[in-house]
C-alpha positions as CSV (number, residue, x, y, z in Angstrom):
1,M,127.8,94.7,93.9
2,T,128.7,92.6,96.7
3,T,127.0,92.0,99.7
4,S,127.9,90.3,103.5
5,N,125.7,88.3,105.5
6,T,124.5,91.7,107.4
7,G,122.6,92.6,104.4
8,T,123.4,96.0,102.4
9,Q,126.5,96.8,104.4
10,D,128.6,96.4,101.3
11,V,126.3,98.0,98.9
12,D,127.0,101.4,97.1
13,P,125.6,104.2,99.1
14,A,123.5,105.7,96.4
15,V,122.4,102.2,95.9
16,R,121.2,101.7,99.5
17,K,119.5,105.1,99.5
18,E,117.4,104.4,96.1
19,L,116.3,101.0,97.6
20,A,115.3,102.9,100.5
21,R,113.6,105.0,98.5
22,L,111.5,102.5,96.3
23,R,110.7,100.8,99.5
24,D,109.4,104.0,101.4
25,S,107.1,104.2,98.4
26,I,106.0,100.4,98.5
27,D,105.4,100.8,102.4
28,N,103.1,104.0,101.3
29,I,101.4,102.0,98.8
30,D,100.6,99.3,101.1
31,A,99.0,100.9,103.7
32,A,96.9,102.9,100.8
33,V,95.5,99.6,99.8
34,I,95.0,98.3,103.3
35,H,92.9,101.7,103.9
36,M,91.2,101.6,100.7
37,L,90.4,97.7,101.5
38,A,89.0,98.5,105.0
39,E,86.8,101.1,103.4
40,R,85.5,98.7,101.0
41,F,84.8,96.1,103.6
42,K,82.7,98.7,105.4
43,A,80.6,99.5,102.6
44,T,80.2,95.7,101.9
45,Q,79.3,95.5,105.6
46,Q,76.4,97.9,104.7
47,V,75.3,95.9,101.8
48,G,75.2,92.8,104.0
49,H,73.1,94.3,106.4
50,L,70.4,95.5,103.8
51,K,70.2,91.8,102.0
52,A,69.9,90.1,105.7
53,A,67.0,92.6,106.2
54,H,65.4,92.0,102.9
55,R,66.3,88.3,102.9
56,L,68.2,88.4,99.9
57,P,70.9,86.0,99.1
58,P,74.4,86.7,100.6
59,A,76.1,86.0,96.8
60,D,75.3,88.0,93.8
61,P,77.2,85.8,90.9
62,A,76.1,88.1,87.6
63,R,77.2,91.2,89.7
64,E,80.6,89.2,90.7
65,A,80.8,88.2,87.4
66,R,80.3,92.0,85.9
67,Q,82.9,92.9,88.7
68,I,85.9,90.5,87.7
69,E,85.2,91.7,84.0
70,R,85.5,95.1,85.0
71,L,88.2,94.3,86.9
72,R,90.5,92.5,84.4
73,S,90.1,95.2,82.2
74,L,91.0,97.7,84.6
75,A,94.1,95.1,85.4
76,E,94.7,95.2,81.5
77,S,94.5,99.1,80.9
78,A,96.9,99.6,84.3
79,K,99.8,97.1,82.6
80,L,98.5,94.6,85.4
81,D,97.9,90.7,84.9
82,P,94.3,90.1,84.7
83,A,94.7,86.8,86.1
84,F,96.4,88.2,89.2
85,A,93.8,91.1,89.2
86,E,91.1,88.3,88.8
87,K,92.4,86.1,92.0
88,F,93.0,89.2,94.1
89,L,88.9,90.3,93.8
90,N,87.5,86.2,93.9
91,F,89.7,86.1,97.3
92,I,87.6,89.5,98.0
93,I,84.4,88.5,97.2
94,A,84.4,85.3,99.1
95,E,85.2,87.0,101.9
96,V,82.3,89.0,101.5
97,I,80.0,86.3,101.0
98,R,81.4,84.8,104.4
99,H,80.4,88.0,106.2
100,H,76.9,88.6,104.5
101,E,76.2,84.9,105.5
102,R,77.2,85.7,108.7
103,I,75.2,88.9,109.0
104,A,72.2,87.0,107.8
105,E,72.8,84.2,110.4
106,N,73.0,86.9,113.0
107,T,70.1,88.9,112.2
108,G,68.1,85.5,112.2
109,N,67.8,85.6,107.9
110,G,69.8,82.2,108.2
111,A,67.6,81.2,105.1
112,A,68.8,83.6,103.1
113,K,72.6,81.8,102.3
114,T,70.7,78.7,100.2
115,A,69.6,81.1,98.0
116,N,73.6,81.3,96.3
């Protein structure tokens, strides 16, 4: 298989077709992931407002630890690197906490931020 400077031009058409099929599938999965993350953040925004209204801290380390362990287990079952899954969830958790802190500050409950 040879490729030119223009990409896959010299590649067998059957290979190009299979590559396109796989990439379409990846694109569909990426779209689903984005939509699922959007739904997740809609729910966590509601949690943030509830926490702020009741002066609860933005972070819940015990729940976060349970969620990380749960996600690592799910990753193992799905044959996905658990360390990657944990990094991914930690990134999401950090963003959720940041949102919850902002919600608390905007509702005048910034004191809840110190209760991490």
